[in-house]
N, C-alpha and C positions, 0 to 999 in steps of 0.2 A: 503494499500499501503505499502510495506516495503522500507527501504532504498535502496537497490540493485534495484530495479523495478523504485523508483522515480527516481537513480542517470539516470539509463538507457532512458526513458523519457526524461531528461533535456540535456544529450546528445545530442538527436537526436532532440531537439527542437534547440541547440546551433548546431549544425550542418546544418540544415537546414535553421536558419535565417543569416547564415553564409557565406553560399552556393549563399543565393539569393541578397546582401546585399557588402559581400567582390569586392573591384576593379571596382563597380559602375562611373560610370559617372552623376556630376553633376554640376549646372550652379554655375561658379566663383561670386557667390555675399554672401556678407559676413554674413548675416544672416545663411540662409543654411550653410555655412562652417563651420561656430566659431558652431551652434545650432550641427551639424554630431559629430563635433568632440566633445564635451561633452558626446555625446551619444556615441562612440564608446568608451570614457574613461568610459563610465558605463557598457558598454561588457564588456570591458577588468574585470572591476571590478567584473563582475556577472562569467565572465568565471574563475579567482582568487578565488572564493569562492568554484567553482567544485572540482578546484583541489587540494584545501584544506580538501571537507569531504573526497576525497577519498583516502588521502594520511592520515584521521583520526586527523584532526586537527580541528574540529569543532568550536573550541573556535577563533580562527583567522578568519575564514572563518566566522563567526558571529559578528566579531569587523568590518568587511566590510559591513556591512550593509547600515549604515548612509552612506559611501562614494557610494553607489549604488543607495539609496531614494535622496540625495541630487543633485548629478549628473544630475538623471531623473529630477530631479524638476527643476533643472537649464537649460537645454536640452527643455524642453517644455515650459518655460518662455521666453528662448530666440527665440524659432522659430516662437509661436504666439502671444506673449503678449507683448513683450517687445519694447519701440519702439526706435527710433532712435537714441536717444541719453545715453538711457541705456544701448543699443547695444554697441556704441562707449566706453561709460564708464566700461562696461566689459571687453570688448579685453585690457583696460589699468588696469586691476585688481579690476576694482570697481565694487560690486557686491552685491545689498540687502540681507539679511538675508533671510534664508530658508519660515521662519515664511513669514515676510514681501512677499515674491515671493507667498508664497500660498497663500494667502490673494488677491495679484494680477490677480494669476491664475483662482481665485472664482471656480466656480463651471460650468465651460464651460463644454458643454457636447461636442466639438470637441476635445479637450484636455484630457478628463478624469479626469475633476478638479475635482469633485467630490471625485473620488478613491482617487488623490491624496490628498488631505483634509482628508480622513477620514483614511489612511496612517498614517498621519502626528499624526493628533490628538489623534488616537490610541497608535501609538508605539512610539514619538519623543522622550519622555523618557527614554526609553527601548532602543534607537540607541545611544542615546548619552552614557548611561551605556555601553552599547556595545563596542563604539568605545573607550572608556578611559579606559577601564580595571575596571567597576565599578562593584555593587552587582550583575547584570544580569550573569555578570563571576561568580565572587568569591561565589554566591550561587549554583552555579553550579561544583563547584569545592569542597565544603565543606560537601555537605549534605550525603555522604557513610559514614561518619566518617576518611575518611581519605583526603587529599589534590591530589585530582585527579581529570580530567576532569569526569563530569559526564551529558554532554548533550542528553536526550532521543533520540531514535530514533525518535520518533511519533515528536518531536519538531523539530530535523532534518531536516524530510522529509517536515516538515509545512513550516520550513523555505526555502527549495529549491521550494517549491509551490510559495511562494512569489517573490523569484527570479525570477521564471520561466514569471508569469507574469509582472513584470519590463519588460524582455527578448521580450514577445511576444509584448507589447505594443511599446518596442523603434521599434520590425521590421515592426510595423503598420507605425510610424514616418517613416523610414526611403523607407519602398514602397511608402509611400504617396507621399513622397518628389521625387521620381525619377518615379512618377505615373504608375507604375509596376501594374496597375491592376488586370491580372492574377494571380500574384502573392498575391495579397492582397486576392484575391476567394477562390486561394488555402490557403493561410494563415488560412482566418477564417473557412475554411474545416478541416484543421491539428489542428484546438486549440479542435473541437471535439475526434479529435481520444486522442490528450492529456489531456484532460479535468480531468482525474485523478492524475496528476501534475501539477494541474493548481488552 
């Protein structure tokens, strides 16, 4: 799959999920409202990544990967794993570190805990480097003998695939919260159509 094809499917995923989740009605319960706000932030970050890639700015797009990962992990933790005291502390601005949240989520099947842990274990060092202008960026800017962006198309396509996995997972959480069974079934079917971009 080339970058143009990946962006096309990425935009289809984005439009479909926004179409099913924008302007929804949810219970006015703190846990739901706060976790959905965090998931919405993650979706905004993911949307920003696409805009940057479309505008030939892969470096800044990649720099947002840690924000996407951490927002997703926080959203999952808040929705399914934080106790009432932890939820209150989060609202006050107190949140455990991501490594602790990953441990608290464990390998819970309903929240994709094993997937979260796998992403975290394999990529957290790179995510930190990407967020802070570390060697993950530097190595892609000097390998060609000059100082310019050298993010390969294959890497960028794979980056979009990871972004899309977060996006679909967030869509599943939101649709489950609003109990839209028909949309969940449709999304499950759509993932087959989008398989090359996931």
